N, CA, C and O atoms as a Tinker XYZ file with bonds, in Angstrom:
   408  protein
     1  N    100.403000   99.000000  115.832000    73     2
     2  CA   100.469000   99.991000  115.001000    64     1     3
     3  C     99.333000  100.843000  115.221000    63     2     4     5
     4  O     99.418000  102.028000  114.897000    81     3
     5  N     98.066000  100.295000  115.835000    73     3     6
     6  CA    97.101000  101.023000  116.658000    64     5     7
     7  C     97.654000  102.603000  117.230000    63     6     8     9
     8  O     97.377000  103.734000  116.830000    81     7
     9  N     98.383000  102.211000  118.129000    73     7    10
    10  CA    99.024000  103.117000  119.120000    64     9    11
    11  C     99.972000  104.378000  118.430000    63    10    12    13
    12  O     99.940000  105.590000  118.643000    81    11
    13  N    100.722000  103.659000  117.624000    73    11    14
    14  CA   100.978000  104.725000  116.259000    64    13    15
    15  C    100.255000  105.561000  115.669000    63    14    16    17
    16  O    100.395000  106.784000  115.657000    81    15
    17  N     99.567000  105.018000  115.231000    73    15    18
    18  CA    97.848000  105.922000  114.557000    64    17    19
    19  C     97.690000  106.917000  115.358000    63    18    20    21
    20  O     98.086000  108.064000  115.151000    81    19
    21  N     96.960000  106.427000  116.543000    73    19    22
    22  CA    96.825000  107.102000  117.640000    64    21    23
    23  C     97.575000  108.497000  117.728000    63    22    24    25
    24  O     97.081000  109.623000  117.687000    81    23
    25  N     98.809000  108.146000  117.851000    73    23    26
    26  CA    99.992000  109.375000  118.054000    64    25    27
    27  C     99.604000  110.197000  116.638000    63    26    28    29
    28  O     99.186000  111.317000  116.344000    81    27
    29  N     99.759000  109.709000  116.362000    73    27    30
    30  CA   100.038000  110.297000  114.320000    64    29    31
    31  C     98.484000  111.389000  114.594000    63    30    32    33
    32  O     98.490000  112.620000  114.577000    81    31
    33  N     97.454000  110.629000  114.794000    73    31    34
    34  CA    95.882000  111.442000  114.818000    64    33    35
    35  C     96.172000  112.370000  115.717000    63    34    36    37
    36  O     95.812000  113.479000  115.322000    81    35
    37  N     96.795000  112.382000  117.017000    73    35    38
    38  CA    96.533000  113.447000  118.195000    64    37    39
    39  C     97.370000  114.300000  117.309000    63    38    40    41
    40  O     96.769000  115.374000  117.324000    81    39
    41  N     98.257000  114.414000  116.660000    73    39    42
    42  CA    99.130000  115.218000  115.911000    64    41    43
    43  C     98.629000  115.926000  114.831000    63    42    44    45
    44  O     98.868000  117.134000  114.816000    81    43
    45  N     97.924000  115.397000  113.834000    73    43    46
    46  CA    97.095000  115.614000  112.480000    64    45    47
    47  C     95.993000  115.627000  112.492000    63    46    48    49
    48  O     95.476000  116.084000  111.472000    81    47
    49  N     95.146000  115.198000  113.502000    73    47    50
    50  CA    93.537000  114.990000  113.670000    64    49    51
    51  C     93.097000  113.772000  113.139000    63    50    52    53
    52  O     93.597000  113.262000  112.137000    81    51
    53  N     92.136000  113.273000  113.812000    73    51    54
    54  CA    91.367000  111.610000  113.742000    64    53    55
    55  C     91.199000  111.437000  112.295000    63    54    56    57
    56  O     91.497000  110.400000  111.704000    81    55
    57  N     90.647000  112.629000  111.670000    73    55    58
    58  CA    90.216000  112.371000  110.062000    64    57    59
    59  C     91.460000  112.278000  109.321000    63    58    60    61
    60  O     91.589000  111.481000  108.392000    81    59
    61  N     92.216000  112.924000  109.632000    73    59    62
    62  CA    93.349000  112.886000  108.476000    64    61    63
    63  C     94.115000  111.655000  108.444000    63    62    64    65
    64  O     94.594000  111.475000  107.324000    81    63
    65  N     94.445000  110.594000  109.416000    73    63    66
    66  CA    94.992000  109.810000  109.275000    64    65    67
    67  C     94.450000  108.492000  109.849000    63    66    68    69
    68  O     94.024000  108.513000  111.004000    81    67
    69  N     94.424000  107.089000  108.988000    73    67    70
    70  CA    93.581000  106.282000  109.149000    64    69    71
    71  C     94.862000  104.814000  109.014000    63    70    72    73
    72  O     95.943000  104.937000  108.438000    81    71
    73  N     94.371000  103.497000  109.703000    73    71    74
    74  CA    95.161000  102.502000  109.890000    64    73    75
    75  C     94.547000  101.434000  108.739000    63    74    76    77
    76  O     93.358000  101.123000  108.803000    81    75
    77  N     95.246000  100.998000  107.893000    73    75    78
    78  CA    94.377000  100.122000  107.005000    64    77    79
    79  C     95.369000   98.657000  107.058000    63    78    80    81
    80  O     96.572000   98.613000  107.315000    81    79
    81  N     94.511000   97.574000  106.752000    73    79    82
    82  CA    95.440000   96.327000  107.280000    64    81    83
    83  C     95.441000   95.426000  105.665000    63    82    84    85
    84  O     94.519000   95.553000  104.859000    81    83
    85  N     96.540000   94.619000  105.449000    73    83    86
    86  CA    96.852000   94.192000  104.195000    64    85    87
    87  C     95.734000   92.864000  104.247000    63    86    88    89
    88  O     95.095000   92.606000  103.227000    81    87
    89  N     95.524000   91.954000  105.637000    73    87    90
    90  CA    94.928000   90.803000  105.793000    64    89    91
    91  C     94.422000   90.475000  107.128000    63    90    92    93
    92  O     95.020000   90.859000  108.134000    81    91
    93  N     93.513000   89.888000  107.175000    73    91    94
    94  CA    93.063000   89.317000  108.401000    64    93    95
    95  C     92.262000   90.163000  109.292000    63    94    96    97
    96  O     91.458000   89.832000  110.163000    81    95
    97  N     92.581000   91.134000  108.965000    73    95    98
    98  CA    91.936000   92.557000  110.247000    64    97    99
    99  C     91.254000   93.597000  109.105000    63    98   100   101
   100  O     91.833000   93.924000  108.069000    81    99
   101  N     90.109000   93.984000  109.441000    73    99   102
   102  CA    89.498000   95.332000  109.011000    64   101   103
   103  C     89.925000   96.553000  109.484000    63   102   104   105
   104  O     90.192000   96.674000  110.679000    81   103
   105  N     90.039000   97.570000  108.637000    73   103   106
   106  CA    89.569000   97.695000  107.622000    64   105   107
   107  C     90.501000   97.744000  106.279000    63   106   108   109
   108  O     91.633000   98.107000  106.602000    81   107
   109  N     90.401000   97.522000  105.022000    73   107   110
   110  CA    91.494000   97.209000  104.321000    64   109   111
   111  C     91.731000   98.533000  103.677000    63   110   112   113
   112  O     90.911000   99.445000  103.568000    81   111
   113  N     93.117000   98.507000  103.215000    73   111   114
   114  CA    93.157000   99.872000  102.640000    64   113   115
   115  C     92.009000  100.399000  101.425000    63   114   116   117
   116  O     91.639000  101.570000  101.342000    81   115
   117  N     91.517000   99.251000  100.482000    73   115   118
   118  CA    90.427000   99.441000   99.717000    64   117   119
   119  C     89.271000  100.424000  100.652000    63   118   120   121
   120  O     88.676000  101.486000  100.467000    81   119
   121  N     89.353000   99.349000  101.785000    73   119   122
   122  CA    87.704000  100.311000  102.540000    64   121   123
   123  C     88.185000  101.713000  103.064000    63   122   124   125
   124  O     87.340000  102.607000  103.127000    81   123
   125  N     89.373000  101.949000  103.413000    73   123   126
   126  CA    89.465000  103.009000  103.938000    64   125   127
   127  C     89.336000  104.165000  103.020000    63   126   128   129
   128  O     88.855000  105.244000  103.366000    81   127
   129  N     89.825000  103.872000  101.730000    73   127   130
   130  CA    90.136000  104.825000  100.599000    64   129   131
   131  C     88.282000  104.857000  100.132000    63   130   132   133
   132  O     87.585000  105.871000  100.096000    81   131
   133  N     87.973000  103.867000   99.916000    73   131   134
   134  CA    86.252000  104.269000   99.506000    64   133   135
   135  C     85.805000  104.921000  100.565000    63   134   136   137
   136  O     84.891000  105.639000  100.159000    81   135
   137  N     86.003000  105.110000  102.101000    73   135   138
   138  CA    85.075000  105.786000  102.963000    64   137   139
   139  C     85.899000  107.446000  102.940000    63   138   140   141
   140  O     85.245000  108.414000  103.327000    81   139
   141  N     87.052000  107.595000  102.557000    73   139   142
   142  CA    87.471000  108.650000  102.428000    64   141   143
   143  C     87.044000  109.034000  101.198000    63   142   144   145
   144  O     87.134000  110.259000  101.127000    81   143
   145  N     86.581000  108.516000  100.105000    73   143   146
   146  CA    85.925000  109.000000   98.666000    64   145   147
   147  C     84.404000  109.647000   99.238000    63   146   148   149
   148  O     83.981000  110.790000   99.063000    81   147
   149  N     83.841000  108.669000   99.871000    73   147   150
   150  CA    82.722000  109.251000  100.171000    64   149   151
   151  C     82.459000  110.415000  100.690000    63   150   152   153
   152  O     81.380000  110.979000  100.504000    81   151
   153  N     83.915000  111.164000  101.769000    73   151   154
   154  CA    83.768000  111.951000  103.127000    64   153   155
   155  C     84.592000  112.851000  101.812000    63   154   156   157
   156  O     85.297000  113.684000  102.381000    81   155
   157  N     84.730000  112.963000  100.514000    73   155   158
   158  CA    85.330000  113.841000   99.451000    64   157   159
   159  C     86.862000  114.077000   99.587000    63   158   160   161
   160  O     87.315000  115.013000   98.929000    81   159
   161  N     87.576000  113.473000  100.226000    73   159   162
   162  CA    89.090000  113.592000  100.253000    64   161   163
   163  C     89.603000  113.211000   98.733000    63   162   164   165
   164  O     89.429000  112.302000   97.921000    81   163
   165  N     90.349000  114.466000   98.835000    73   163   166
   166  CA    90.541000  114.578000   97.283000    64   165   167
   167  C     92.255000  113.670000   96.910000    63   166   168   169
   168  O     92.462000  112.959000   95.926000    81   167
   169  N     93.205000  113.973000   97.963000    73   167   170
   170  CA    94.552000  113.271000   98.075000    64   169   171
   171  C     94.699000  112.463000   99.288000    63   170   172   173
   172  O     94.154000  112.742000  100.356000    81   171
   173  N     95.721000  111.096000   99.012000    73   171   174
   174  CA    95.635000  110.112000   99.876000    64   173   175
   175  C     97.200000  109.631000   99.879000    63   174   176   177
   176  O     97.632000  109.153000   98.830000    81   175
   177  N     97.931000  109.720000  100.833000    73   175   178
   178  CA    99.244000  109.150000  100.943000    64   177   179
   179  C     99.298000  108.282000  101.521000    63   178   180   181
   180  O     99.096000  108.424000  102.727000    81   179
   181  N     99.571000  107.025000  101.042000    73   179   182
   182  CA    99.849000  105.735000  101.814000    64   181   183
   183  C    101.523000  105.254000  102.154000    63   182   184   185
   184  O    102.460000  105.000000  101.397000    81   183
   185  N    101.406000  105.264000  103.571000    73   183   186
   186  CA   102.793000  105.096000  104.003000    64   185   187
   187  C    102.981000  103.450000  104.563000    63   186   188   189
   188  O    102.577000  103.016000  105.642000    81   187
   189  N    103.648000  102.760000  103.592000    73   187   190
   190  CA   103.864000  100.961000  104.250000    64   189   191
   191  C    104.878000  101.274000  105.497000    63   190   192   193
   192  O    105.885000  101.958000  105.685000    81   191
   193  N    103.941000  100.279000  106.330000    73   191   194
   194  CA   104.824000  100.334000  107.534000    64   193   195
   195  C    105.708000   99.187000  107.546000    63   194   196   197
   196  O    105.474000   98.334000  108.403000    81   195
   197  N    106.624000   99.017000  106.801000    73   195   198
   198  CA   107.531000   98.091000  106.378000    64   197   199
   199  C    108.900000   98.648000  106.252000    63   198   200   201
   200  O    109.185000   99.838000  106.118000    81   199
   201  N    109.754000   97.584000  106.316000    73   199   202
   202  CA   111.018000   98.211000  106.236000    64   201   203
   203  C    111.615000   98.348000  104.991000    63   202   204   205
   204  O    112.204000   99.427000  104.931000    81   203
   205  N    111.705000   97.692000  103.968000    73   203   206
   206  CA   111.837000   97.643000  103.051000    64   205   207
   207  C    110.843000   97.799000  101.665000    63   206   208   209
   208  O    110.236000   96.741000  101.500000    81   207
   209  N    110.570000   98.615000  100.828000    73   207   210
   210  CA   109.614000   98.469000   99.444000    64   209   211
   211  C    110.076000   96.932000   98.718000    63   210   212   213
   212  O    109.230000   96.391000   98.006000    81   211
   213  N    111.222000   96.351000   98.883000    73   211   214
   214  CA   111.497000   95.043000   98.220000    64   213   215
   215  C    110.711000   93.846000   98.948000    63   214   216   217
   216  O    110.792000   93.623000  100.156000    81   215
   217  N    109.995000   93.162000   98.100000    73   215   218
   218  CA   109.208000   92.075000   98.832000    64   217   219
   219  C    107.707000   92.292000   98.839000    63   218   220   221
   220  O    107.019000   92.383000   97.822000    81   219
   221  N    107.289000   92.361000  100.025000    73   219   222
   222  CA   105.539000   92.495000  100.042000    64   221   223
   223  C    105.044000   94.049000   99.266000    63   222   224   225
   224  O    104.129000   94.077000   98.444000    81   223
   225  N    105.672000   95.059000   99.610000    73   223   226
   226  CA   105.370000   96.092000   99.326000    64   225   227
   227  C    105.482000   96.172000   97.894000    63   226   228   229
   228  O    104.730000   97.005000   97.386000    81   227
   229  N    106.164000   95.578000   97.172000    73   227   230
   230  CA   106.088000   95.616000   95.390000    64   229   231
   231  C    105.454000   94.593000   95.455000    63   230   232   233
   232  O    104.370000   94.927000   94.976000    81   231
   233  N    105.373000   93.374000   95.772000    73   231   234
   234  CA   104.182000   92.587000   95.028000    64   233   235
   235  C    103.058000   92.347000   95.504000    63   234   236   237
   236  O    102.375000   91.500000   94.928000    81   235
   237  N    102.535000   93.014000   96.689000    73   235   238
   238  CA   101.243000   93.112000   97.138000    64   237   239
   239  C    100.619000   94.891000   97.005000    63   238   240   241
   240  O     99.715000   95.375000   96.324000    81   239
   241  N    101.493000   95.443000   97.901000    73   239   242
   242  CA   100.746000   96.673000   98.074000    64   241   243
   243  C    100.731000   97.674000   96.745000    63   242   244   245
   244  O     99.733000   98.283000   96.359000    81   243
   245  N    101.826000   97.709000   96.231000    73   243   246
   246  CA   102.298000   98.549000   94.882000    64   245   247
   247  C    100.993000   97.803000   93.859000    63   246   248   249
   248  O    100.530000   98.735000   93.202000    81   247
   249  N    100.344000   96.655000   93.542000    73   247   250
   250  CA    99.540000   96.560000   93.067000    64   249   251
   251  C     97.989000   97.018000   93.460000    63   250   252   253
   252  O     97.083000   97.564000   92.830000    81   251
   253  N     98.121000   96.587000   94.640000    73   251   254
   254  CA    96.866000   97.022000   95.549000    64   253   255
   255  C     96.570000   98.366000   95.092000    63   254   256   257
   256  O     95.621000   98.431000   94.310000    81   255
   257  N     97.303000   99.747000   95.467000    73   255   258
   258  CA    97.362000  100.666000   94.906000    64   257   259
   259  C     96.851000  100.876000   93.919000    63   258   260   261
   260  O     95.903000  101.659000   93.869000    81   259
   261  N     97.382000  100.163000   92.694000    73   259   262
   262  CA    96.893000  100.719000   91.387000    64   261   263
   263  C     95.731000  100.331000   91.043000    63   262   264   265
   264  O     95.133000  101.033000   90.228000    81   263
   265  N     95.095000   99.135000   91.549000    73   263   266
   266  CA    93.655000   98.681000   91.645000    64   265   267
   267  C     93.013000   99.621000   92.534000    63   266   268   269
   268  O     91.874000   99.930000   92.184000    81   267
   269  N     93.417000  100.121000   93.521000    73   267   270
   270  CA    92.542000  101.410000   94.418000    64   269   271
   271  C     92.628000  102.700000   92.969000    63   270   272   273
   272  O     91.662000  103.069000   92.301000    81   271
   273  N     93.758000  103.060000   92.849000    73   271   274
   274  CA    93.523000  104.038000   91.627000    64   273   275
   275  C     92.708000  103.908000   90.842000    63   274   276   277
   276  O     92.046000  104.944000   90.792000    81   275
   277  N     92.346000  103.139000   90.126000    73   275   278
   278  CA    91.219000  102.447000   89.240000    64   277   279
   279  C     90.106000  103.019000   89.284000    63   278   280   281
   280  O     89.391000  103.763000   88.612000    81   279
   281  N     90.150000  102.214000   90.741000    73   279   282
   282  CA    88.714000  102.512000   91.458000    64   281   283
   283  C     88.413000  103.547000   92.058000    63   282   284   285
   284  O     87.252000  103.725000   92.428000    81   283
   285  N     89.284000  104.356000   92.261000    73   283   286
   286  CA    88.950000  105.945000   92.419000    64   285   287
   287  C     89.536000  107.016000   91.842000    63   286   288   289
   288  O     90.258000  107.799000   92.459000    81   287
   289  N     89.221000  107.112000   90.491000    73   287   290
   290  CA    89.923000  108.120000   89.479000    64   289   291
   291  C     90.093000  109.178000   90.297000    63   290   292   293
   292  O     91.206000  109.704000   90.281000    81   291
   293  N     89.125000  109.692000   91.127000    73   291   294
   294  CA    88.619000  111.286000   91.387000    64   293   295
   295  C     89.777000  111.518000   92.524000    63   294   296   297
   296  O     89.910000  112.688000   92.883000    81   295
   297  N     90.513000  110.674000   93.049000    73   295   298
   298  CA    91.443000  110.593000   94.050000    64   297   299
   299  C     92.894000  110.184000   93.742000    63   298   300   301
   300  O     93.318000  109.107000   93.323000    81   299
   301  N     93.560000  111.338000   94.062000    73   299   302
   302  CA    95.068000  111.774000   93.658000    64   301   303
   303  C     95.658000  110.226000   94.889000    63   302   304   305
   304  O     94.966000  110.335000   95.901000    81   303
   305  N     96.343000  109.348000   94.992000    73   303   306
   306  CA    96.565000  108.390000   95.820000    64   305   307
   307  C     97.909000  108.314000   95.305000    63   306   308   309
   308  O     98.185000  107.992000   94.149000    81   307
   309  N     98.945000  108.700000   96.437000    73   307   310
   310  CA   100.060000  108.567000   96.551000    64   309   311
   311  C    101.041000  107.516000   97.271000    63   310   312   313
   312  O    100.917000  107.463000   98.495000    81   311
   313  N    101.901000  106.757000   96.743000    73   311   314
   314  CA   102.325000  105.475000   97.468000    64   313   315
   315  C    103.832000  105.773000   97.891000    63   314   316   317
   316  O    104.785000  105.615000   97.128000    81   315
   317  N    103.929000  106.251000   99.282000    73   315   318
   318  CA   105.163000  106.579000   99.878000    64   317   319
   319  C    106.182000  105.293000  100.172000    63   318   320   321
   320  O    105.683000  104.175000  100.303000    81   319
   321  N    107.485000  105.462000  100.262000    73   319   322
   322  CA   108.292000  104.487000  100.195000    64   321   323
   323  C    108.074000  103.732000  101.693000    63   322   324   325
   324  O    107.509000  104.349000  102.596000    81   323
   325  N    108.467000  102.627000  101.851000    73   323   326
   326  CA   108.425000  102.014000  103.080000    64   325   327
   327  C    109.271000  102.942000  103.945000    63   326   328   329
   328  O    110.005000  103.813000  103.478000    81   327
   329  N    109.073000  102.625000  105.554000    73   327   330
   330  CA   109.758000  103.201000  106.234000    64   329   331
   331  C    111.190000  103.419000  106.275000    63   330   332   333
   332  O    111.763000  104.492000  106.466000    81   331
   333  N    111.781000  102.098000  106.041000    73   331   334
   334  CA   113.110000  101.936000  106.291000    64   333   335
   335  C    113.805000  102.734000  104.825000    63   334   336   337
   336  O    115.022000  102.717000  104.639000    81   335
   337  N    113.085000  103.243000  104.095000    73   335   338
   338  CA   113.791000  104.234000  103.304000    64   337   339
   339  C    114.176000  105.786000  103.828000    63   338   340   341
   340  O    114.933000  106.589000  103.282000    81   339
   341  N    113.230000  105.974000  105.347000    73   339   342
   342  CA   113.522000  107.281000  105.533000    64   341   343
   343  C    114.966000  107.179000  106.285000    63   342   344   345
   344  O    115.245000  106.076000  106.755000    81   343
   345  N    115.799000  108.119000  106.421000    73   343   346
   346  CA   116.782000  108.601000  106.985000    64   345   347
   347  C    116.541000  108.859000  108.559000    63   346   348   349
   348  O    117.327000  108.447000  109.411000    81   347
   349  N    115.361000  109.589000  108.853000    73   347   350
   350  CA   114.850000  109.514000  110.036000    64   349   351
   351  C    114.801000  108.481000  110.613000    63   350   352   353
   352  O    115.488000  108.329000  111.623000    81   351
   353  N    114.128000  107.659000  110.229000    73   351   354
   354  CA   113.653000  106.228000  110.903000    64   353   355
   355  C    115.110000  105.072000  110.896000    63   354   356   357
   356  O    115.161000  104.103000  111.653000    81   355
   357  N    115.906000  105.324000  110.172000    73   355   358
   358  CA   117.300000  104.559000  110.223000    64   357   359
   359  C    117.733000  105.063000  111.480000    63   358   360   361
   360  O    118.120000  104.272000  112.341000    81   359
   361  N    117.706000  106.679000  111.750000    73   359   362
   362  CA   118.461000  106.912000  112.772000    64   361   363
   363  C    118.368000  106.653000  114.028000    63   362   364   365
   364  O    119.145000  106.531000  114.975000    81   363
   365  N    116.308000  106.544000  113.687000    73   363   366
   366  CA   115.771000  106.317000  115.113000    64   365   367
   367  C    116.007000  104.911000  115.582000    63   366   368   369
   368  O    116.047000  104.623000  116.779000    81   367
   369  N    116.150000  104.114000  114.691000    73   367   370
   370  CA   116.419000  102.369000  115.206000    64   369   371
   371  C    117.689000  102.255000  115.459000    63   370   372   373
   372  O    117.947000  101.354000  116.257000    81   371
   373  N    119.094000  103.195000  114.830000    73   371   374
   374  CA   119.850000  103.284000  115.470000    64   373   375
   375  C    120.324000  103.268000  116.787000    63   374   376   377
   376  O    120.947000  102.399000  117.398000    81   375
   377  N    119.730000  104.910000  117.284000    73   375   378
   378  CA   119.735000  105.237000  118.466000    64   377   379
   379  C    119.128000  104.098000  119.417000    63   378   380   381
   380  O    119.722000  103.520000  120.328000    81   379
   381  N    117.981000  103.935000  119.049000    73   379   382
   382  CA   117.319000  102.786000  120.298000    64   381   383
   383  C    118.554000  101.965000  120.693000    63   382   384   385
   384  O    119.139000  102.011000  121.776000    81   383
   385  N    118.914000  101.046000  119.400000    73   383   386
   386  CA   120.056000  100.128000  119.236000    64   385   387
   387  C    121.176000  100.378000  120.227000    63   386   388   389
   388  O    121.492000   99.586000  121.115000    81   387
   389  N    121.696000  101.445000  120.017000    73   387   390
   390  CA   123.037000  101.766000  120.909000    64   389   391
   391  C    122.808000  102.339000  122.189000    63   390   392   393
   392  O    123.700000  102.295000  123.036000    81   391
   393  N    121.571000  102.939000  122.453000    73   391   394
   394  CA   121.413000  103.404000  123.838000    64   393   395
   395  C    120.889000  102.312000  124.628000    63   394   396   397
   396  O    121.310000  102.308000  125.785000    81   395
   397  N    119.997000  101.283000  124.289000    73   395   398
   398  CA   120.016000  100.105000  124.639000    64   397   399
   399  C    120.865000   99.328000  124.907000    63   398   400   401
   400  O    120.765000   98.605000  125.898000    81   399
   401  N    122.059000   99.286000  123.965000    73   399   402
   402  CA   123.227000   98.337000  124.312000    64   401   403
   403  C    123.794000   98.811000  125.499000    63   402   404   405
   404  O    124.411000   97.960000  126.138000    81   403
   405  N    123.748000  100.075000  126.023000    73   403   406
   406  CA   124.700000  100.637000  126.757000    64   405   407
   407  C    123.948000  100.248000  128.505000    63   406   408
   408  O    124.537000  100.609000  129.524000    81   407
């Protein structure tokens, strides 16, 4: 995930993209949003790096984002669908699987 984040930061800028963890490793999503709030960020998009919204995203991330919204009312926080929701991601996985099978 850190290499993926570094690649996205190379495209968008280090200050525009941050990686947050759910547990065991810092920084947490609350830490990242709090830091962004101190820096004057007004809009945040959270992209869950999971294959589906059902399960961990719905049980844990969605309520966490709601808590963060209440703690940071001046910031617009959008929770994007999990990676598996996106057609481009599914096509990429399919392409990798097909090409590696050859």
